[in-house]
C-alpha positions in Angstrom: 106.9 89.3 71.9 104.5 88.4 74.8 106.1 87.1 77.8 105.6 83.2 78.4 103.8 82.1 81.4 105.6 79.3 82.9 103.7 76.3 82.8 102.4 74.9 86.1 102.9 71.4 87.2 100.9 72.1 90.7 97.1 73.1 91.0 96.6 76.7 92.5 94.7 74.6 95.2 98.2 73.1 96.5 100.3 76.3 95.6 97.9 78.2 97.9 98.7 75.6 100.5 102.6 76.3 100.0 102.1 80.2 100.1 100.2 79.4 103.8 103.0 77.1 104.9 105.6 80.1 103.6 103.8 82.9 105.5 103.4 80.6 108.6 107.5 80.7 108.8 107.5 84.1 108.0 105.4 85.4 110.4 106.5 82.5 113.4 110.3 83.6 112.9 109.0 87.4 113.1 107.5 86.5 116.4 110.5 84.7 117.3 112.7 87.6 116.4 110.4 89.7 119.0 110.0 87.3 122.0 113.9 87.2 121.9 114.7 90.9 121.6 112.5 91.0 124.9 114.5 88.6 126.6 112.2 85.6 126.8 114.0 83.1 124.9 117.6 82.0 126.0 120.4 81.0 123.8 121.0 82.1 120.3 118.5 82.4 117.3 118.9 82.5 113.6 116.0 83.0 110.9 115.9 81.7 107.5 113.3 84.8 106.8 114.0 85.2 102.4 114.4 81.3 102.3 110.9 80.1 102.7 110.3 78.7 99.4 113.5 76.5 99.9 112.4 75.4 102.7 108.9 74.4 101.9 109.7 73.0 98.4 111.9 70.6 99.4 110.1 69.6 102.3 106.9 69.1 100.9 108.7 67.1 98.1 109.9 64.6 100.8 107.7 61.4 101.3 106.6 59.8 104.7 109.5 57.6 106.2 112.2 60.0 104.9 114.4 61.8 107.3 116.3 65.1 107.5 119.3 67.0 109.2 118.8 70.7 109.6 121.1 73.4 110.3 121.2 76.2 112.8 118.3 77.7 110.5 116.0 75.0 111.4 112.9 76.6 112.4 111.2 76.7 108.5 112.6 72.6 107.9 110.9 71.9 111.2 107.7 73.7 110.3 107.4 72.5 107.1 107.7 68.5 107.8 104.8 69.2 110.2 105.8 69.8 113.4 103.1 71.6 115.2 103.8 75.4 116.1 103.0 75.0 119.5 105.4 72.1 120.0 108.1 74.4 118.3 107.5 77.4 120.3 107.4 75.4 123.5 111.1 74.1 122.4 112.2 77.6 122.0 110.9 78.5 125.3 113.0 75.4 126.9 109.8 73.7 128.0 109.0 69.9 128.5 106.3 70.5 125.9 108.7 71.0 123.2 109.1 68.8 120.2 112.6 68.2 122.1 111.2 68.3 125.3 113.1 71.3 126.4 117.0 69.6 125.8 117.0 71.3 122.2 116.6 75.0 121.9 117.1 76.8 118.4 120.0 75.2 117.1 119.6 71.9 118.4 115.7 70.8 117.4 114.8 67.1 116.7 111.3 65.9 116.1 112.2 61.9 115.2 108.6 61.4 114.9 108.2 63.6 112.0 111.7 62.4 110.3 113.7 65.4 111.9 117.0 63.7 112.9 118.2 67.3 114.3 119.6 70.7 113.7 123.1 71.6 114.5 125.1 74.3 115.6 128.3 73.0 114.4 128.2 74.0 110.3 128.0 71.0 108.4 127.6 69.0 111.5 124.4 67.1 109.8 126.2 65.6 106.9 128.0 62.6 108.2 125.0 61.3 110.0 122.6 61.6 106.8 125.2 59.4 104.7 125.3 56.9 107.3 121.3 57.5 107.3 121.1 57.1 103.5 123.8 54.2 103.3 121.4 52.2 105.9 118.2 52.5 103.7 120.3 51.4 100.7 121.5 48.1 102.8 118.0 47.6 103.9 116.5 48.2 100.5 114.0 50.5 101.7 112.5 53.2 99.7 113.3 56.0 101.8 115.4 58.9 101.5 117.9 60.7 104.0 118.2 64.5 103.1 121.2 66.8 104.9 120.4 70.7 104.8 123.4 73.1 104.6 124.3 76.7 103.7 127.2 77.5 100.9 129.6 78.1 103.6 129.4 74.7 104.7 131.1 73.4 101.7 134.5 74.5 102.8 134.5 72.0 105.4 136.3 68.8 106.0 132.9 66.9 106.6 131.2 68.1 103.6 134.0 66.6 101.1 134.0 63.6 103.1 130.3 63.2 103.3 130.3 63.9 99.4 133.2 61.6 98.8 131.7 58.5 100.5 128.0 59.1 99.5 129.4 58.6 96.0 131.5 55.5 96.7 128.9 54.2 98.4 125.6 55.1 96.4 123.8 56.0 99.3 120.1 57.2 99.3 121.2 61.0 100.2 120.3 64.3 98.8 122.3 67.2 99.7 120.7 70.5 99.3 122.8 73.2 99.5 120.9 76.3 100.6 123.5 79.1 99.1 122.3 82.5 100.2 125.8 83.8 99.0 126.6 84.1 102.9 129.0 82.2 105.0 127.9 84.1 108.3 129.3 87.6 107.3 131.8 86.6 104.8 130.5 87.2 101.1 130.4 84.1 98.6 133.4 85.5 96.6 135.5 86.0 99.6 135.2 81.8 100.7 134.6 80.3 97.5 135.8 80.0 93.8 132.5 78.7 92.8 130.4 80.6 94.8 128.0 81.3 92.3 127.4 77.8 90.9 128.0 75.8 93.6 126.8 72.7 91.7 130.4 72.7 90.6 131.3 71.3 93.9 130.0 68.1 92.8 132.2 67.8 90.1 135.0 66.1 91.9 132.9 63.5 93.0 130.9 62.9 89.6 127.8 63.3 91.6 124.0 64.1 90.0 123.4 67.6 90.4 120.6 69.8 90.0 120.3 73.1 89.8 117.0 75.4 91.2 116.0 79.0 91.6 115.3 78.9 95.6 112.8 82.0 95.2 110.4 79.7 93.1 108.7 77.1 95.5 107.2 75.4 92.8 110.1 74.7 90.8 112.0 74.2 94.1 109.1 71.3 94.8 109.4 69.8 91.2 113.6 69.8 91.4 113.4 68.1 95.1 111.0 65.7 93.8 113.1 64.9 90.8 116.3 64.8 93.5 114.1 62.3 95.9 113.2 60.0 93.2 116.6 59.6 91.6 117.9 58.7 95.3 115.4 56.6 96.3 115.6 54.5 93.1 119.3 53.4 94.2 121.1 55.5 91.1 123.3 57.2 93.7 123.2 60.6 95.8 122.4 63.9 94.3 123.4 67.3 94.8 120.7 69.7 95.4 121.9 73.3 94.6 119.2 75.8 95.8 120.0 79.7 94.7 118.3 81.3 97.6 118.5 84.7 99.6 119.3 85.9 103.5 116.7 89.1 104.1 118.0 89.3 108.0 121.1 88.8 109.4 123.4 85.8 110.1 121.8 85.8 113.9 119.3 88.1 115.9 120.5 91.6 116.6 123.2 91.1 113.5 123.8 95.0 112.5 124.9 93.5 108.9 127.7 96.3 108.8 129.3 93.8 106.6 126.6 94.3 104.0 125.8 96.8 101.7 121.7 98.6 101.5 121.7 97.2 97.6 122.6 93.8 98.6 119.8 93.9 101.0 117.1 95.5 98.7 118.0 92.8 96.3 117.3 90.4 98.8 114.1 92.0 99.8 113.1 92.4 96.1 113.5 88.4 95.9 110.8 88.0 98.7 109.5 84.5 97.7 106.0 85.0 99.8 105.5 87.9 97.5 106.7 86.2 94.5 103.8 83.2 94.8 101.2 85.8 96.4 101.5 87.9 93.0 101.6 84.8 91.0 98.4 83.7 92.7 96.6 86.9 92.1 95.8 87.0 96.0 93.1 89.8 96.4 94.1 92.0 99.3 91.0 90.6 101.4 92.0 87.0 101.0 95.5 88.0 102.1 94.3 89.7 105.1 92.5 86.7 106.1 95.3 84.2 105.3 97.5 86.6 107.6 95.4 87.0 110.3 94.9 83.1 110.7 98.5 82.2 110.3 99.3 85.3 113.0 96.5 83.5 115.4 98.3 80.6 115.1 101.8 82.0 116.2 99.8 84.0 119.1 98.4 80.5 120.4 101.9 79.0 120.2 103.6 81.8 122.2 100.8 81.2 124.6 101.2 77.5 124.7 104.8 77.8 125.1 104.4 80.3 128.0 102.2 78.6 129.9 104.4 75.0 129.6 106.0 73.1 131.8 109.5 74.3 133.2 112.0 71.2 132.9 113.7 70.6 136.8 117.2 70.8 137.3 117.5 67.4 137.8 116.3 66.4 134.2 119.9 67.8 133.1 121.1 64.7 134.1 118.8 62.5 132.1 119.4 60.9 128.8 123.4 61.2 129.6 125.9 58.5 128.5 129.6 58.1 128.5 
């Protein structure tokens, strides 16, 4: 029996835009890893290589005015919501031209103008504020949605359960996006959660609307994210979006992944969302080379921009402080 082709809901032109966004995130993070290993970037860095479809699909589905809080893996969400690569790279270099003016760095990125309310080094740290933001949208009767990104490990924290409970009780305009890559840092899902292979069960206790999605298929993520956003936007209550994805690299740059089998790493590579979409669109080698060259040029320009940026002054550390 012939395999049925999945019907597209998006035009090929739009999917090619998604492919470019995903490739931009991939090449940006590869460059970030290279520069970090060269000793040019301060602090810790966590990349989301392998999860680009989850980032782009949700962020492209969001409307103007929607907001989000990210995780310590925030580069993809930030780029997918429109922050210029120059501004993001400058932030990673700690420059005043950075999207957070050098105050945030990789794990505390924010760009309020584009709805980015902040990345969080604390696991699940953005959940309570997003519930509060969703409550504000409801009380003001605004057609806006607050989105919380988090990983499967965050579902074991108290703030996750408190946030889920209050969001459902108050029917806030909130979408909870669980990017389940089956790893909580170095702990496999089966060791930290009884429902690790079906995180949607986390929402059962709160009688919350659930939508599951293949996180390696950017079109499916986009479609299901739109469904989730419109449900929350309507005032019907919050949504738990269960996005199953794969982490192709370690928890942090420099992670030797001694806890992870070769078979597991190979499985993640086999589910590469960038390759999956490229093959689906049947992009020729020539077109792919041109697209890749264009994206690499943008990323290299961002590094040049960042290196030529303005270093903050020591006294700047005392700004924006309150007690």
